Residue frames as a rotation matrix with the C-alpha (Angstrom) as fourth column:
UNK 1
-0.554 0.624 -0.551 123.54
0.830 0.464 -0.308 148.23
0.064 -0.628 -0.775 143.45
UNK 2
-0.577 0.328 -0.748 122.62
0.103 -0.879 -0.465 151.89
-0.810 -0.346 0.473 143.57
UNK 3
-0.810 0.246 -0.532 121.51
-0.586 -0.314 0.747 151.76
0.017 0.917 0.399 139.93
UNK 4
-0.700 0.571 -0.429 119.27
0.361 0.801 0.478 148.75
0.617 0.179 -0.766 140.57
UNK 5
-0.452 0.520 -0.725 117.68
0.795 -0.133 -0.592 150.47
-0.404 -0.844 -0.353 143.54
UNK 6
-0.673 0.167 -0.721 117.18
-0.278 -0.960 0.037 153.63
-0.686 0.226 0.692 141.49
UNK 7
-0.827 0.371 -0.421 115.52
-0.363 0.218 0.906 151.68
0.428 0.903 -0.046 138.67
UNK 8
-0.576 0.623 -0.529 113.27
0.737 0.676 -0.005 149.93
0.355 -0.393 -0.848 141.16
UNK 9
-0.482 0.361 -0.798 112.27
0.483 -0.650 -0.586 153.23
-0.731 -0.668 0.139 142.72
UNK 10
-0.783 0.168 -0.599 111.55
-0.525 -0.696 0.491 154.79
-0.334 0.699 0.633 139.32
UNK 11
-0.768 0.509 -0.389 109.42
0.021 0.627 0.779 151.83
0.641 0.590 -0.492 138.26
UNK 12
-0.489 0.588 -0.644 107.49
0.872 0.311 -0.378 151.83
-0.022 -0.746 -0.665 141.52
UNK 13
-0.551 0.254 -0.795 106.85
0.125 -0.917 -0.379 155.57
-0.825 -0.308 0.473 141.36
UNK 14
-0.840 0.200 -0.504 105.80
-0.542 -0.342 0.768 155.50
-0.018 0.918 0.396 137.70
UNK 15
-0.673 0.616 -0.409 103.33
0.305 0.736 0.605 152.68
0.673 0.282 -0.683 138.28
UNK 16
-0.304 0.561 -0.770 101.82
0.948 0.100 -0.301 154.14
-0.092 -0.822 -0.562 141.45
UNK 17
-0.930 -0.175 -0.324 101.73
0.189 -0.982 -0.012 157.82
-0.316 -0.073 0.946 140.41
UNK 18
-0.654 0.749 0.105 98.40
-0.154 -0.268 0.951 157.70
0.741 0.605 0.291 138.49
UNK 19
0.074 0.683 -0.726 96.73
0.718 0.469 0.514 156.17
0.692 -0.560 -0.457 141.54
UNK 20
-0.452 -0.333 -0.827 98.25
0.842 -0.465 -0.273 158.86
-0.294 -0.820 0.491 143.73
UNK 21
-0.983 0.133 0.130 96.90
-0.058 -0.883 0.465 161.59
0.177 0.449 0.876 141.45
UNK 22
-0.200 0.971 -0.130 93.37
0.040 0.141 0.989 160.18
0.979 0.192 -0.067 141.69
UNK 23
-0.034 0.136 -0.990 93.73
0.948 0.317 0.011 159.73
0.315 -0.939 -0.139 145.47
UNK 24
-0.825 -0.325 -0.462 94.62
0.469 -0.850 -0.239 163.41
-0.315 -0.414 0.854 145.85
UNK 25
-0.801 0.580 0.147 91.71
-0.270 -0.569 0.776 164.46
0.534 0.582 0.613 143.64
UNK 26
0.011 0.828 -0.560 89.31
0.448 0.496 0.743 162.35
0.894 -0.259 -0.366 145.67
UNK 27
-0.286 -0.180 -0.941 90.60
0.953 -0.158 -0.259 163.93
-0.102 -0.971 0.217 148.88
UNK 28
-0.977 -0.118 -0.175 90.22
0.100 -0.989 0.106 167.42
-0.186 0.087 0.979 147.42
UNK 29
-0.539 0.840 0.060 86.70
-0.048 -0.102 0.994 166.72
0.841 0.533 0.095 146.15
UNK 30
0.079 0.578 -0.812 85.59
0.859 0.374 0.350 165.78
0.506 -0.726 -0.466 149.65
UNK 31
-0.553 -0.317 -0.770 86.96
0.689 -0.694 -0.210 169.11
-0.468 -0.647 0.602 150.90
UNK 32
-0.991 0.119 -0.063 85.25
-0.133 -0.796 0.591 171.01
0.020 0.594 0.804 148.09
UNK 33
-0.439 0.888 -0.136 81.82
0.619 0.409 0.671 169.39
0.651 0.211 -0.729 148.56
UNK 34
-0.063 0.401 -0.914 81.18
0.937 -0.292 -0.193 171.43
-0.344 -0.868 -0.357 151.70
UNK 35
-0.626 -0.259 -0.736 82.11
0.109 -0.963 0.246 174.67
-0.772 0.074 0.631 149.94
UNK 36
-0.979 0.204 0.030 80.17
0.013 -0.086 0.996 173.90
0.206 0.975 0.082 146.75
UNK 37
-0.328 0.914 -0.238 76.84
0.940 0.342 0.020 173.42
0.100 -0.217 -0.971 148.56
UNK 38
-0.086 0.253 -0.964 76.84
0.465 -0.845 -0.263 177.12
-0.881 -0.470 -0.045 149.35
UNK 39
-0.537 -0.257 -0.803 77.60
-0.444 -0.724 0.528 178.20
-0.717 0.640 0.275 145.77
UNK 40
0.519 0.799 0.305 75.48
-0.217 0.468 -0.857 175.58
-0.827 0.378 0.416 143.93
UNK 41
0.048 -0.584 -0.810 78.39
-0.997 -0.072 -0.006 174.61
-0.055 0.808 -0.586 141.67
UNK 42
0.950 0.209 -0.232 78.67
-0.237 0.967 -0.097 171.09
0.204 0.147 0.968 140.26
UNK 43
0.182 -0.901 0.393 81.63
-0.858 0.049 0.511 169.18
-0.480 -0.430 -0.764 141.66
UNK 44
-0.050 -0.279 -0.959 83.51
-0.703 0.691 -0.165 166.43
0.709 0.666 -0.230 139.81
UNK 45
0.450 0.303 0.840 82.53
-0.839 0.466 0.281 163.27
-0.307 -0.831 0.464 141.59
UNK 46
-0.308 -0.545 -0.780 84.85
-0.595 0.750 -0.289 160.29
0.742 0.375 -0.555 141.64
UNK 47
0.676 0.659 0.330 83.04
-0.672 0.366 0.643 157.54
0.303 -0.657 0.691 143.51
UNK 48
0.788 -0.497 0.363 86.05
0.145 0.723 0.675 155.21
-0.598 -0.480 0.642 143.45
UNK 49
-0.131 -0.967 -0.217 89.55
-0.181 -0.192 0.965 154.83
-0.975 0.165 -0.150 142.02
UNK 50
-0.504 -0.053 0.862 88.38
0.707 0.547 0.447 153.15
-0.496 0.835 -0.238 138.80
UNK 51
0.559 0.758 0.336 85.82
0.823 -0.459 -0.334 155.83
-0.099 0.464 -0.880 137.97
UNK 52
0.653 -0.408 -0.638 88.45
-0.116 -0.886 0.448 158.48
-0.748 -0.219 -0.626 138.68
UNK 53
-0.461 -0.859 0.224 90.98
0.061 0.221 0.973 156.84
-0.886 0.462 -0.049 136.35
UNK 54
-0.228 0.465 0.856 88.31
0.940 0.336 0.068 156.41
-0.256 0.819 -0.513 133.66
UNK 55
0.773 0.613 -0.162 87.03
0.568 -0.783 -0.254 159.98
-0.282 0.105 -0.954 133.93
UNK 56
0.383 -0.708 -0.593 90.45
-0.287 -0.701 0.653 161.59
-0.878 -0.080 -0.472 133.88
UNK 57
-0.562 -0.636 0.528 91.68
0.255 0.474 0.843 159.35
-0.787 0.609 -0.104 131.05
UNK 58
-0.091 0.627 0.774 88.62
0.982 0.185 -0.034 160.01
-0.164 0.757 -0.632 128.90
UNK 59
0.803 0.592 0.073 88.01
0.596 -0.796 -0.104 163.73
-0.003 0.127 -0.992 129.53
UNK 60
0.803 -0.529 -0.273 91.47
-0.380 -0.809 0.449 165.12
-0.459 -0.257 -0.851 130.31
UNK 61
0.561 -0.613 -0.556 93.84
-0.509 0.273 -0.816 162.61
0.652 0.741 -0.159 128.72
UNK 62
0.790 -0.298 -0.535 96.13
0.494 0.826 0.270 159.91
0.362 -0.478 0.800 130.05
UNK 63
-0.135 -0.945 0.298 99.05
0.500 -0.325 -0.803 162.33
0.855 0.041 0.517 130.26
UNK 64
0.208 0.289 0.935 97.31
-0.560 -0.748 0.356 164.20
0.802 -0.597 0.006 133.10
UNK 65
0.970 0.189 -0.150 97.76
-0.011 0.653 0.757 161.13
0.241 -0.733 0.636 135.31
UNK 66
0.370 -0.913 -0.173 101.53
0.915 0.390 -0.101 161.55
0.160 -0.121 0.980 135.02
UNK 67
0.408 -0.208 0.889 101.71
-0.038 -0.977 -0.210 165.28
0.912 0.052 -0.406 135.76
UNK 68
0.556 -0.266 0.787 104.20
-0.814 -0.366 0.451 165.79
0.168 -0.892 -0.420 138.57
UNK 69
0.968 -0.204 -0.148 106.00
0.214 0.975 0.054 162.50
0.133 -0.084 0.988 138.00
UNK 70
0.256 -0.936 0.243 109.38
0.220 -0.188 -0.957 164.24
0.941 0.299 0.158 137.68
UNK 71
-0.134 -0.308 0.942 109.41
-0.777 -0.558 -0.293 165.82
0.616 -0.771 -0.164 141.15
UNK 72
0.761 0.451 0.466 107.98
-0.644 0.614 0.456 162.63
-0.080 -0.647 0.758 142.66
UNK 73
0.825 -0.530 -0.198 110.80
0.398 0.793 -0.462 160.59
0.402 0.302 0.864 141.11
UNK 74
0.081 -0.813 0.577 113.31
-0.206 -0.580 -0.788 163.20
0.975 -0.055 -0.215 142.27
UNK 75
0.097 0.036 0.995 112.31
-0.987 -0.128 0.101 162.31
0.131 -0.991 0.023 145.83
UNK 76
0.816 0.429 0.387 111.69
-0.507 0.853 0.123 158.58
-0.278 -0.296 0.914 145.44
UNK 77
0.785 -0.498 -0.368 114.65
-0.023 0.570 -0.822 157.37
0.619 0.654 0.436 143.33
UNK 78
-0.191 -0.941 0.280 117.50
-0.498 -0.153 -0.854 158.39
0.846 -0.302 -0.439 145.68
UNK 79
-0.065 0.190 0.980 115.74
-0.990 0.112 -0.087 157.14
-0.126 -0.975 0.181 148.81
UNK 80
0.904 0.409 0.123 114.96
-0.384 0.905 -0.183 153.75
-0.186 0.118 0.975 147.25
UNK 81
0.556 -0.771 -0.310 118.50
-0.085 0.318 -0.944 153.41
0.827 0.551 0.111 145.88
UNK 82
-0.329 -0.698 0.637 120.08
-0.725 -0.246 -0.644 154.23
0.606 -0.673 -0.425 149.23
UNK 83
0.258 0.520 0.814 117.70
-0.911 0.411 0.026 151.92
-0.320 -0.749 0.580 151.10
UNK 84
0.974 0.082 -0.209 118.46
-0.169 0.880 -0.444 149.04
0.148 0.468 0.871 148.73
UNK 85
0.206 -0.977 -0.058 122.19
-0.238 0.008 -0.971 149.67
0.949 0.214 -0.231 148.98
UNK 86
-0.296 -0.287 0.911 122.12
-0.925 -0.152 -0.348 149.72
0.238 -0.946 -0.221 152.80
UNK 87
0.659 0.611 0.439 120.04
-0.684 0.729 0.013 146.54
-0.312 -0.308 0.899 152.89
UNK 88
0.872 -0.361 -0.330 122.48
0.037 0.720 -0.693 144.67
0.488 0.592 0.642 150.64
UNK 89
-0.053 -0.941 0.335 125.52
-0.449 -0.277 -0.849 146.06
0.892 -0.195 -0.408 152.48
UNK 90
-0.106 0.068 0.992 124.18
-0.993 0.048 -0.109 144.97
-0.055 -0.997 0.062 155.86
UNK 91
0.915 0.403 0.007 123.33
-0.399 0.909 -0.123 141.51
-0.056 0.110 0.992 154.53
UNK 92
0.502 -0.811 -0.300 126.98
0.123 0.410 -0.904 141.05
0.856 0.417 0.305 153.54
UNK 93
-0.252 -0.653 0.714 128.36
-0.605 -0.470 -0.643 142.70
0.755 -0.594 -0.276 156.69
UNK 94
-0.036 0.344 0.938 126.22
-0.966 0.228 -0.120 140.60
-0.255 -0.911 0.324 159.02
UNK 95
-0.897 -0.369 -0.245 126.58
-0.435 0.838 0.329 137.45
0.084 0.401 -0.912 156.89
UNK 96
-0.289 0.894 0.341 122.83
-0.248 0.274 -0.929 136.98
-0.924 -0.353 0.143 156.56
UNK 97
-0.894 0.025 0.447 121.25
0.408 0.460 0.789 135.04
-0.186 0.888 -0.421 153.68
UNK 98
-0.710 0.693 -0.127 118.26
-0.679 -0.626 0.384 136.32
0.187 0.358 0.915 151.72
UNK 99
-0.479 0.643 0.598 114.88
-0.160 0.606 -0.779 134.86
-0.863 -0.468 -0.188 152.44
């Protein structure tokens, strides 16, 4: 059961990580817009998630979207595995059927 939870956590993290990278970049760009007005520097503008994914994939490479996946999985896999294990254990202990 722990292995299944770990695999589920790894799959979830790997599929959501590119979106998380773009989300962080969009948050940082909004912080940098105020500072860039003073210096007259152009700022990378991601108007939405799709344009961010397209821009990063085209100009920086797809691999950039997965930078930092290792540490993210290091946090996510054990917590998902333990949560899944506890859920299944309590279902058996309390004699509750799945929905």
